[in-house]
Structures are given as C-alpha cells and as structure tokens.
N, C-alpha and C positions, 0 to 999 in steps of 0.2 A: 152175943156168945163168942167166948174166947177159944181160938183155933191154935193148938199147939201143932208145929210142923218139923219134920226131920227129912233128912234126904238118903233116898235110896241108890246104890250105886250096884252095877251088875258085877256078879261074882265071875271073874275071870280066871280060867287056872293060870297057874305060874309060867308054863311054858308059852303064854299067848299074851304075858304082859305087855310086850312091846305095842300091841294094836290099840291099846289106852292111848298110849303117848301119841301114836301116830293119828288117832282118830282125833285129838285136841290139838292138831297143828295144820294150820292151812299149807303147810308143805305138800299134803296130799294132792291138794287142787291142781297142782302144776306137775305130777308125777303118777302117770297112769297106773303103773305098776303096782303103786301102793292103793290105788283104787281096787284095782282087780283082786287084792287080797279080801276087801270088804264085800265083794261081788260072791266071790268063792264061798265066803262064809256062811253068807244065807241070801240068795238072788230075791227069792220072793220078798224078804224083809227089806232088802236093798230097795226095791222099787217102792214098797210101802211107806219108807221114811224119808221118800223126796231126798233120796241121796245124801243122807245127813249121817256120817259115819259114828258120830258120838252116839246120835240115838239109835243106830243100829245095833251097837253094844249091848243095850237094854233089852232089845227084841229078839234077841237070840237065844234059845232055849238052852238050859243047862246040859242036856242031852247032847244038842249040838256042839257044844263047847268040848265035850269030853271027848266026842269023835274027832274033832279037828285038832283036839291038841294031843292026838296020837297019829296024826297022819303026818308021815315024814317028807311029803310031798309039800303040803301046805306049809309047814315048819321051815323047811329049806327056802321056801320063796320069801315067807316072812322075813327070816332072818338076812337074806340077802338085802331086800329094801331097807330093813331096819338099818344095817352097816352103813347102806348108801345114806340113810338120814342122818347117822351120827357123823359120818365123813364131811357132810354137807355143813352141818351145824358147828362142828368143831375144827373143819378144814382152813386152809388160807383164805384170807380175805383180800379183794382188791385195794381197800381201804386200809391204809398202814398206820394210820394215826392212833392215839390212844383210845381205847374202848372201856368206857367206865360209867359213870352215873351222869357226867356231863353229857348233854345228849342235844340232838336237833328234834325238837318237838313239832309233829305235823298234824295240824288240825283241820278237819273237815268234817262237814255236816252229816255225810253219809260215806260207806266202803263198800264197794263191790268186790267182797272177796270170793264168795262161793255161793251158790245155791243155798247152801246149809246155814249160811248166815244173811238171813234177810234183812239188811238194814240200808238198803240202797234203794235209787228209784232209776237212775238213768246214768248218763255219760258222765257226770262229776264223780259219781260212786264209782264207776268203773276205772277211771282213771286213779282215784284215790286208792283202789284195791291193787292195780298194777303198780303203783308207785312203790307201796310198802314191799310188794313181794320182789321188785327189782332191788330195793333199797337192801333187803336181805341178802340178794345173791351178790351183792357188790360189798357187804359186810358194813355198811354205814352204822354210826352210832346214832341211830334215828329211830323214834318211837310215836306211834300214832295215838291220836286221841279223838275220841266222838263221842256219841252218845248211843246208849242201848234201848231203843225203842219196843214197847210191850208188843206192838202190833206191826211196827215196820210199816213200808209201804204196801198200798191195797194190792189185793188180787182181784183182776179182770175178768168179767165174764160178761157176754152179750145177752139180751133179751132177745125174744122172737122175732123183733123187728129190726134186728142189729144195733140197738144203741147199748153203749157201754154203762154196766153197773159195777159197782165196787163192793167188795166183802174186806172186813179187817180181821183176820184170824190172828188169835193170840199166840205170839211165840212162847214155847216152851224153854227157857233158858238153861234149866237143867238136864236137858237132853240135847242140848246143842254144844258148838265145841268152843264154849267160853266156860271161863272158871272165875268165881269169886276170888278178890286179893283178900289175903289174910295176913293177920300179924303173925309173929313168932308166936305169941299167946294164944292163937287160934281166933281171934277176934276179927269180926270182917273191917276192912280198912274203909273208911267213910270220910267225907269232908262236908263242911256246912257253907252256905252263902246267905248273905242280908239280900233280899230281894223286897225293895220298898219296906213295909212294915212286917214282914214276914221272914222267918228263918228256914230256910231249904236246906235238907240234908240229902247226900247222894252216897251210896255205896258203888265201889268199882270193880268192875269185870276186865278179864285179861284174855285177849285171844294170841296164841301164838301163831306168828307167821315167820317160820323157817328158823332164822337166828334171832329176828325182830319180835316184837309186840305191838299190840292194839290195845289200849285201854279205853273202857266205855264207860260213863257216867249213867246213873239210873236212880230216878227219884221215887221209884213205884215201892216204896218201903214204908212201915208203919209208922215210922217218926214224922213222915209227913202228911197234911192234911189231904183229902180226896181232891181238892184244886190242884195242890202241887205236886200231887202224884200224876197226874195228867201231863206233866212238863215232858215226861219221855215216853208218852202213850204213843204218839205216831210221828212219822217223817212227814214234814212240812203238811201239817194236819193243824187244828184248832184255829182260835184268832189272832188277830196281831200281838195281843198281850202274851198269849202262849208263846207266839214265834220269839219276842224280845227276851222271853224267861229260857227260851233254849239257848238263845244265843249267850245270854249272861252265863248259863250252866256252862256252857260248852267253851268259851274264852275264858272267864275268870274261874270257873270251878276246873276246868282243864289244867289249868296251872297249878292250882292248889292240889289236885288229884296226884300229879307228878312230886309233886314236895311231899306229899304224903307217903308216897311211894319210894322215897328216897332219892329221886332223881332232881337233876339241877338242869332245868331247860335252858341251857346257854344260848341256844338259837332257836327260834320260833319259825314256823313256815305256814302261813295262813293259805288254806286252799279255798279260794272265795274268801268273800268279807263276812260270812257268819259269825267267824271267830275272833273278830277284830277287838272285842273286850277284852282279849287277853293283854293287849298293851295298857289297860289302865292297872290289871291286878300286878303287871312287872313294875310300872311306876309306884305301885302302894308299895311294894316289897323294898324297893332301893331307898324310898322316902323313909318308911318307918325302921327299917333295918341297917340303912346304911347313911344315914343321915343327909340325903341329896335332897334338893328342893325339886319339885315337880319338873322344872325344865331341865335341871340338870340329869335327873331320871331319864327324861325324854332322849337326850342326847348319848347316855349311856345304852339304851335299848335300841335305837333306830337303826345303828349299824350292824345291828344282830337279827333285824326282822326283815323276814322275806313274805312278800306277797303275790298270789296269784290271781288275776282275774280270769273269769271264765265267759263272762256275760257282755255281748257286743252292742247290746241297746240299753239306754239309761234307764227305760223302764223296769229291765229285770234286776237291777241292782237294788238291793234291801234298804228301804228308806222308813223311819218311823217318825209319826207326828211328834211336834215338839211337846204337846201335854204329857205323851206317854213317856218319851224319854224324861219329863221334868219329873214324873211320879218316881221314876228310879234312880235319879241323879245322885241324891244323897248316899246311897246304898253303893251306886257305882264306884263312886269318886271317894268314897270314905279313907282316909289315910293317903290321900295323893296329893294334897294341897290344890288341887285344880279349881279354878274358880267356875261359875256357869259359863261366863262369857270364854273363859280359854277353852272350857271343855266342848262347847258349840261348835266353836271355830274347828275344832279338829275334825268334825264331821260334815262340814259345809264348804262346797265348792267357793260359795260368797260369804264370807264371815259375817260382813255388813248386812246382809239380807235376813231380816228377823222373819221373814215369812218361809224361808228355805227349810225343807225338812232335815232331819239328821240322816245322813248316809254311811252305812258301814262300810263300804267300798272306800268313800273318802277317808274314813278312818284310817282304815288299812293303809292307803296309799301315803297318808302324811306320818304314818309311825314305822313306815318301811324305807331302808334305803335301796332294797333290792325288789323291784317290781317286773312283773313279767305278763304278758298275753300268751296265749297257748298255741299259736302258728304265727307265721310270718306277717300275714294277712292281720289277723287279730292283734298283733303287736301296733301295726298301723292304726287301724280302727280305733285301740286304745289309747294312743296318744292323742288322736283328734276329740275323742270324747270326753278326757278328762285335761284337755289343755288349760281350762279355767282355772285349775288349780295352781299352775305355774304360769299366771299371767307373764305375758312379754317374752316367754320362752318359744323359739321356733318349735313347731309340730315335731321335726325330725329331732330334736333335743330333748323333748319331754323324758324324764327318766322312767320310762317303762320300756322295756326291751321285749324280747320274745324266747321262749323255749317251747319250739313244737313237741305237743303231745308225742306219746310214743304207746305201745302196747306189750305186755308180757308174753313173749311169744310162746313159751312151752305151755303156757295155761290156755292158750286159746288155738294154737294149732292142734288138728286132730291126732289122736293117740296113733292111727296107722301112718299119718304122714310124718309124725315125728319118729315112729319107728324106721321109716325109711331115710329121714335125715341122718339119724345117729349112725347108721349103717355105712352111709356114703359121706359124712362130713367128719365122722370120727370123735373119738371122746371130747375132743376139746369143746364140741359145741355146747355140752352140757355143763362142763367144768369150768370154762373161761368164758362168761357171758360178755367180756369187755372187747373181745377177738371177734369184731364186726366184719371183718373182711372174710370171714368163715361161710359166708352166705352165698360167695362166689363159687362155692363147690356145688352148686345145685346144678350146674352143667353135666356134674359127674351122672346126675340119675338119667336113667334112659327114659325116652318119651314112653314107651310101651309101659315101662311099671309106672311111671308118674301118673298115666292115664288110667291104668288098672286100678291104681289107688283112690283116684277122685272118682270113679264109677262107683266103687264099692261106698263110697260117703254118699254118693249122691243117692244110692238106692236106700241107705239109711236114712237120710232126710225125707225122702218119699214116704218110707214105713212110718217114720215118726208123725209125720204130719196126716197120715190117714188115720193115725191112732188118736192123735190130738182131734181130729174132725169129728171123729166117732164119738169121743167122751163130749165134746161141745154139744152135738145134736142130741144124745142121749139125756143130757142134763136139761136141755129143753123140752124134753117129753117127745121127742122126734121118735118114729118107728117105723118098721116095715121097709117100702121102696125107698123111700128118702134115706134113710138110715144107710141103706147098700151103698148109695153113692159116694159116700165117704171111703169106702173099700176101692172105687175106682178113680177118685181124684189125683190128679197129676200122673206125672209117668218119670220113670229114671231115664227114658231115652230123649227126652225133649229138653231144649234149652232154658232152662230154669232161672230166672231173675227174682230175686229178693229186693223187697223193701222193707227194712225194720228198723225202726226206731220210735222216739218219743213222736205222739201225733199232736204236733204244734202246727197251726195253718200256715206258718213262715216255711215248713218243709215240704210242704204242695204234695203232700202223699198222692193226690189224685189228679197230677198233672197230665198224665196219659189219657184221662177219661173225658179230658176238653175235645177230644176228637174219637167218640165211642166206636163209630164203623169202621176208622181205619184201625183200631184196637181188634176189635173182634176179627178184622181180615188177617191180622197176625197171629191171634188166638187159634184160630182155626183152618189155618193153612195146611192142607193134607200131606205136603211134602216138608215143610220147613216150620213148624209150628213154635209158639213160644209158650210158656206158662209162668205165671205171676204168684209169688207167695207174700203176703202181707202180716204184718205183725207189728204190735207198739201199743203202748198206754198213751190216753190223752189224759192231762189233769183234771181231778174229779170236778172242778169248777169250769173247766175250757168245754163250753158248749159247743164252738164252732170245731174244735178238735173231735168230738164226739161225733159230730155230724159227718166230718170226714169218714169215720170208721163205718158209719152207717151207710154213707154210699157207697162205699167199697163192697159191704154184703150185700145190698141191693143190686148192684151191678152184677155181682158174682152170682147172684140166684137164677139167673138166665140160664134156661135149660140147655141151650147150645154152648155156653162157656162155663158152666159151673163146676166143672173138672179141670176146669183152665185157670181159674183164678181163686186162691183161698185165704180167708182172714183166720190166724192161728190166735187163740187166745191167751192172754195172760204171758206175754213176752216176758223172759226170765233169763238168767244165765246159761242154763241147760239148753234152752231154744235157740239161744244164741250162737251156741258152739254148734249145733246142728246146720244152721242156717249159714254161718260164715265159712263152713267146710264143705257142705254138700251142693251149695248153689253154683251156679256157673257164671253169674254177674251179678254184680252187687249195685244197686240203683240208689242213688242220692240227687235230690232235686230241691235243697235249700234256695231261698232266694238271699242271693247275695247283695251284702256281707255279713248275713245274720248267723251264720255256721260258725262259731268261734274256732274249732277245731274238727271234732268229731273222730271217733276212735273205730268206729264199727268198721268202716272201709279198709283201715289199716288191718283189721283182723282177718277181715275176707282176702285182703292182699298176701297176706304172708302165707295162707293156705293155698295160694294159687287161683283164687276167685279173682274174675278181673272186673275193675271199677269202671262205672259210667257215671259220672259226676258233673254237677255245676262245679266251675272251678272256684270253689269257696273254703275256706277253712284249712285244713292241711292237704287238699287236693289243689289247692291254688297254686302251691310248691312243688307238690308231687307229681303233677302229671306229664306224664311222657307218652308219645303213641305206642310203645313197647310194652307198657303196662295197663292200658285202658283207653277210655273215651272221656272227652271234656264235651260238655253241652255248651256251645258257645265258648267265648274268650273272653270272659268275665265282665261283658256288659253289663251295665247297669241302667236301668230306666226308671225315669219319674213316675211312670203310669204303670200300675202293676198288672193291669189287664194286658196292656201291649208286650211287657216281659213274660208275663205266663203264656201268651199265645206264640210268641218268637222263639221261646226254648221248648214248648211243645213240639213244634214243627221240627226243630232241630233234632230231639230226641228221635222223635219217627225216622228222620232222613237217617240219623246214625244207626237205629236198628234195623232199617230195612236195607241200607246200601252196603253197610260195613260189618255191624255185629253178627246179624243173623248169617249172612253168607259165609262168613269167617267159621263160624262154628259149625255148620253144618257142610263145609269143603272138607272132603275124605280123600285120602290117598287109597291105595289098592288095599293096603292091610287095615283100613277102615279107622284110621287116627287123624283126627283133626291136627296136622301137624303145625300149622301156622298158629293156632288156637293154643297148642300146648308150648309152642315157642314163647308166646306172651305169657302163659303161667309161669313157666320158668323166670321171665324177667322180672314179673311181679313178685315173686317170690324172694327171688335175688336184691332188688331194689328197695322194695320195702322193709323187709326183714334187716338189710343192714341200715336203712336209713331212719325208719319209724320205730324200731324198737323202745321199749322203755328202759333199757340198758344205756342205750345212747342218750336217752332223756335224763336219766340218773346222772350219768357221767356229766353232762351239761350242768346240771344243778349243782353237783358235787364241786366242780371246778370253777363256776362263774358265782356262786352263792355260797354253797354251804362252807368250804374251806376257808374263803375269806371272813364270812360272818363268824367261824370258830375264833379263827385269829383274832377277829376284833373284839369279840367277847372278852378274850384273855388279856388284850393290850388295854382297855378300858376297865377293867377291875383292878388292874395294878396300881398301886400306890394311892389306895384308898378312893378309887374312881378319878383320880387326878384329870387325865384324860377328858372325862365327860364334864367334870367343874369348868375346865379351861374352856372346852368346846362351848357350853351354855353361856359363860361370860361374854365370849366372842358373839353369840348369837344376839346376846341381849345388846351389845354395843351396836351390832348391826341394826337392831329393832329401833334403837333410840336415834340413830345418825341417819337412816336411810332416806327419811323423807327429802333431806338437803342434798343427797347424793344427784348429780346431775352433768351430763356432758354439756359443757358451754359452746364450744365452736369446732369445727374440723376444717383443718386445712391439708389440701393435697398438691405437692410439687408446685409448679409455677402457674396451675390454673389451665395448662394447655388441654384441650377436649380430645384430643388425638394423640395417640402412643402407638407404638410399635411392638411387636413380642420382643421381649428381652431387656426391653426399656425398664429403668428403676423408676419407682413411685415413692416419695417419701410423704406419709401422711403424719400429721400433727393433729394433737386433740387437747384442748384445755377442759380438766375436768375439776368438780368441786366434791371433794369427799367429806366435807363437814369435821368432824372430830375423827374420823378414821383415817389410817395411813394407809400409803401405797402398799404395805405389808398385808393390809387388811382385805384388800381386793386385786381382783385382775380386771386392767382395762385390754380390751381385745380390740382388733380390727377385724371386722366381719365383712368378708369381700366374696365376689364371683360374677356369674353371667347373670345376667337380668333378662327375663322373658318379656313376651308381649304385654303382661299384665304387671309390669313392674315389679314382679317377685324374683327373689333370689333363687337359682338353681343350682344345687350341689356345692353350697357356699362353703369356704374355708373360714378357718379363725386361727389368729394367732396373737399371741399376747404382746402388746406394746411395752415398752419400757419408760419409767419415768426419766425425765431430763435431770442431770445433776446440778444443772445451773439454778441461778435465782429464782423462787418460785415467781410466776405470773403475777402482775399486779391484780387488783381485786379484792375480794373478801377473803377471810381465813379458809384454808382448807383448799384453796385453788393449786392445782398442779398441772404439770406440761409433760405430756407422755407424746411419744414418737415411735414410727416402725418404718421401714422401707423393704418394699416386697419387690419382688421380679413380675413384670407383666408377663404371663406364659399362655394366655389364652385368647384368641381373637373374638371380635364380637362386640356386643353391648355388655360393659363391663359396670359393677358398681359396688359401693362401699359404704359402711358406716362405723360406727365404733359405740362399744357396750361397755358396761360395768357389772360384775358379778362377783360374789362371795369368794374368797382364797382361804382357805386354812387347811392346816396339813392333815386334821384331823377329820375333815369331811369326807364322806366317800365319794361324793360329786358335787358340785357348786350349785346345783339349781334346786335351790331352797324355795319353796312358793313364796311369791312376793318380792323375790330380791334380785332384780335384774332392770337395769336401766341403760335405755338407747339414747345414741343421739337424735335430736330434732331437727 
C-alpha cells in the first residue's frame, strides 16, 4: 500500500508569529520569561504536551489564538521577550573571530538540550547540551552534530515489585523543535554512506540553539531498507552491528552532512570516542580532493582535532571485534589509501597484538593533538589508563590534559532564584557570561530573602513528588488507602536529601542501607528527621543496577518510613530541575575514582543546595568545608567491602554530627543562619568556578583558537606544512630503531654535591640518519623517592657539541648541559631523546621516545 504524506502546521495569527520562532529555538529552555508565554497561551495544553512549545502550538484552538492575538497584555509580554531574543541572537559576541562557514564541529552521540527534545540518556548528553548553549552565549563559530533517534532513550516505569521496566515511545519530530534541512529548491538535504555492501541515506534536521545550530542525521526514511532504518531507532540500543553503523553515520555521515549544508568543518571536537570515524572521512577528503597521501592527511588533521574522553574505566570505552571491523573496513577507508595494517594500528594500544580489539577511544586519541579528561582527577586517571599508547613517556607527560566540566547556569538555576539574582547581580549577569566574578555579589542577597526563595522551591518539589508518586501508583493499579499515602509523602519542613543519577553499581545508591536501623533512626527522629528522594534509570541490560532500584523500593515500602523515602520514576530534565533546586542536600557516593566528573552536584551547588559526596570527579577539586561535605579524604581500598563499610560509617557520622545539626539549628527568627551562609558560599564558588562558560572559555583558549589557527596554517601553499611534517614523521619511522643513548657522564663522578654546585652532564647519542635538528636530547632530572622514581622532575634540552663527532658508528653525536644543584636529598638524572619539529603541536608521538639505559 502506497501512502502519500503531507505536513500540517498550526495557523498562527500574524501578531503571534514570534511564538513560532521562539518555539523552535532552544533559547527558550534557559529563559523562563519565554516559557511563561507558552504557559499563558494554554496551561492545560502545556501540561499535556510534556512542556514542548512546538507541539503546544498545534494543540491550541483557533478560538484561543484569536483571543490571545487581541490581548494587549500578552502581546506586550511577547514582544518584550522577542526583542530580548533578537538582541541576544544579533548582539555582540565574546568571540571576535570571523563567523562564517568555517566552523568548529562538535560531535556527540547524545544531547540533553531540553525535555522537549528526548535524544539524551545521562551525563554525557547533559554536558553536550550545556556545551552548545554556552557556545551560543559566547558566540563561538561552533555547530553540533548528532543523530535523530526515533525512540530516543527509554522511559522508565516500575512494576508492582519495584523492578524497572522500559517503554520506547515514538518521537513525533514534526511536532518537536526540529526542522528538516532543505535546499533552496525545497528538496530535503540528504547524504549517503557506504556501509559494507549497503548504501545508507540520511536526511538532516536542524535544532536552533540561540545563535548556533545542532544538526541531526536520520536514516528512518523510505530510501533505506528496514534494517538500515533501525540505525537511528534508539539511543544506545540494538546489536554491536547497529552500534558500529551508528558510529559510522555519526562520524563519516556527520562530516558529509556539514559539507552538504555548506559548512567547512575546519576543526572537529569529538565528545567521547563514538564519532572517531570522522577522522577517516577527513583523511579521504584530503586525499581525493587535495592530492595528499594518507599520512600527509593525518598530519594535516591532527593539529585540528580535539578529543574529550569521559570514561575512567577501560571496559567502558567502545571496542569492536576485528571480524566486525573487517566487514566495514573497505567502506570505512575507501579513498584514504590506508592499508589494513595502518588502519588497525590507529585503533590499537599495541599495534603488534593481533588479538587486540579495535578501540574508538584509541583511534580518537591517535588522531587528535588536543586530548582532555573532564576533571583534574579524571585527567590523572586518563593518563594512567592510556599510557601504553605513548610507550616510554612518563605518566605526567602523557598528552592528555583536563578541562573540568561545567553547567549552564541560566538553564539549571530555578526561575525564582534567577529572578532574585538578576535583581541583585544586575544586568551584566545575563548579558556578560564571561564576567565570572559577578557571582561574588551573592552576598548582596539577604538571608531572609534567600531562605524564603528556597522554601518556595522546596514546597514545589514536595508537590511535584507527591503528584508523580500518585501517577506511579495509579499506573500500577493501586487504589484507596494506599493511593492516599502519596498525598502525605515527604514534608517541606524536613531536611531533604536527594540522590538522582544513573543507577550503575559503582555509584552505590544504597550505601546508607548497609546500616538500616541507623538509617531508620534518622528518618523517624521526631525532632530532627531527614527524608530521601531517589531517582534515576539503570541501563536496560544492567540487572545489578535494576536490583538497586528494587531494593530501595522495598525498603521504602515499610509502614514506618514509607513517607520518608520515595523513588521517582523516569528521571528526566524536568525532574532534575525540581530536585537540584528544591533539595537541601545533594548526595553522591561513587566508588573513587570511577566518577569522571559528574555535573548534577554542580547544578545543585549553583542553586544553593549543599553537596555531600565522596571526593571523586569534580568534587575532588571542588570540595571545601564552606560549600559542603566530603565523605572521607579520597582513600581507595582494594577490598570493595571494606571501602563500602568505611564510607558508610563516615557518611552516617557526617549526617549525625554535622549536617543534621547545622540544618536544624535556628535563630530566634527561625532561620538556619549557618546553613544559609554555606548556601551563599556554594552559589558563589560553584557558580564562578564550575559554570559551562568558564569551561567554554578554557576550550576556546586552550583548543579551539589554536586549532583554528592550525587549520589555516596547514592549508596554506597546498598543505605544504602537512607534506613536510609527514615527510619528517616518515623519516623518524625509518630511523628510530637505531636511535639510542650510548653513555651518560656527569661531572667528575663525585657522589656528594652541595646546593649551588654546578653539574655538567654529557651524553653520546646515536641518531642514525637523523640530524640534531630532528630531535631534542633532554636531561631529565629531579628528586628520587624511596621507590627509585622521579618526583616533580625537570627537563632541559641539551646542546650538541660543535667539536668533532665522537668515534664510533655513523650518526653518533655528543651532547652536554650544565645545571645548578638547587634541591637537597637524593637526586637523579638520565637522558632521553624525543622528536623535535616546528610543526608538531607537542613532541609526544606514540612510540617515539628513547631513554638512557
């Protein structure tokens, strides 16, 4: 049966036309005045449409449109909001560089923009969404690339036994804030990709995000077979073959989509390794269009690639069996000139190991000059994890830095708190996101006003939770007295603790349940009780994670505490906003160091919700007594049982001795002054230090601006720099096996020196066919600890002697350097050789470092 389709759009009166533009721009998600317009338009429809302004426009009756089109109050509010929107999109930008079709292309598998765009699952998506919003605020020439999932991530509900179930509702993209990209002729913009023996076609959709855009690829179109239409069916769903197809579509298809839309992705930023195949497409373009070899193309793109890793455990990084990679090899590398061996080497830590799987993280790391983790601790963990790629390079010098995540403050701060801040901080708070010191103005807000605002948010959270609980119970068929309990759950006057995040076992959601009697005592204390809200999804295949949810539900069903502990189903952005603003304490109990960063605690912190967390991820660098509490001091135990027991007791001690007394200690005016003091400190410190604007400024200054400059430099003169650099690297490859340090001699051999003494170190090195201009010979020296390891070593380049070469085989050179002894104690030194070339962003190329032996 052939079905012909057409699209019906709402008939909006001319005076209300700005509503359509606003409804299709994610700017609305961090401007509550704009949201108020749609609530005023039709409150009942707003609730029914899941807060989706684009869908709401199609639900409003024509009669209501006519009424509101003649409502001068509504029109005045709408015009004021629309003028602010236009000023934002057309106004001055922090970024002063050229804005055109040469862009930074940001790739991510998921984006948490708003509840109206369900293409996210958790922290990675939330970070991606805040990244694009902040990029818009700064006016960066950045566009996002992702996939349009027909079903997105699953919706969660619990059965009568508290076991998680999943449903996958279809997304109606024609009633969501996305629009198909079309050519001037009116035709849809589409691209095609060869996947093994099948050609896959994808159409492109656009999401407007303030000044910027997010482009999403969709294979659910008639041109594809039923099997290939499933590529964009679900986020993180399907088989391993579905996953590799998704990643081919995202990486290779994403570059082609940008080209089809007229963009030049001069710089690419891979948010996690899912999109790493984009490097192959960039190589293919340079080989087929610019006449470069594969190795020249790699040198041209390496200085323009940025990679952010989020996963602190090896097993969490995407790996594919070689048989699956082999199936797609020909289509992946067509036109690149890469051999099977060279291709596999790009995705392996140990290229010689024929049994090693192909790792997308390794591919991204090897193709990117700029690599980073997402917190200071995660940077340390990442350098340790991937040290094998850079064999011989000390852990501290592995070329993976860190840029700690941040959150988009105007999106996550509750609207009533934002109103308060706008009044006391002044207009610069909204207009200049780079002025981070403005957070110091929180002290201008009186304790009374801040606390009253928080009380209103807490009342709203309790009302929301009760309504959700009632819906959950009704869905399970509960009636009568049991249903009435939902209306009595929680209290706006009780210390409220929230634990809301993905339910993975390492996050230890049930850590407090190790001592149930002690927990019950706190929950039921007649004078100083606590209450706990849990929310979060377990991965559909994570049975232990689902078990944790079931344990919580069973524990909370006990008659004496059932109003004190609740589990709220289907954690999403809407629920998160209630929780991070209406809670008193944000609890986080991961097993260190498995939390790469975590951003929910940041969202809570900028709202004045205090954090209590294991010092892992962002909290390891953020913790200070005036903004929250740390569970332990970062100790790591080999025995999980011991670690759980120690940290459980530490958490109870914090609650009983500090947190609960501080919350309930009130002055004569009824205000918890010490608690409020910490709230202000949290807002000030977290807002200034962990906003996504600070994060984007660091990305721009450390990565984006240098990478854009590299792109320009390496394209000049027919990619001359790339060709020269590739020739240099090829020269290294051929000569490096013979490069070695022959001998090292220091001073006169005296083992005892004094501070201020000079020490001359000489070394004979063999460079083979390389010249002294091709390498850096460095003295590596510093304090030696009891394990014979360097602590805080220094490096200084040695100079080649101009005298006659030392006797021996060809390629021998004599180097020397004189240093001053500045530290006491046991000192050590050695000599190393590493690449040196003006065109290299850094000298730490995998496999190219030789040490004195």
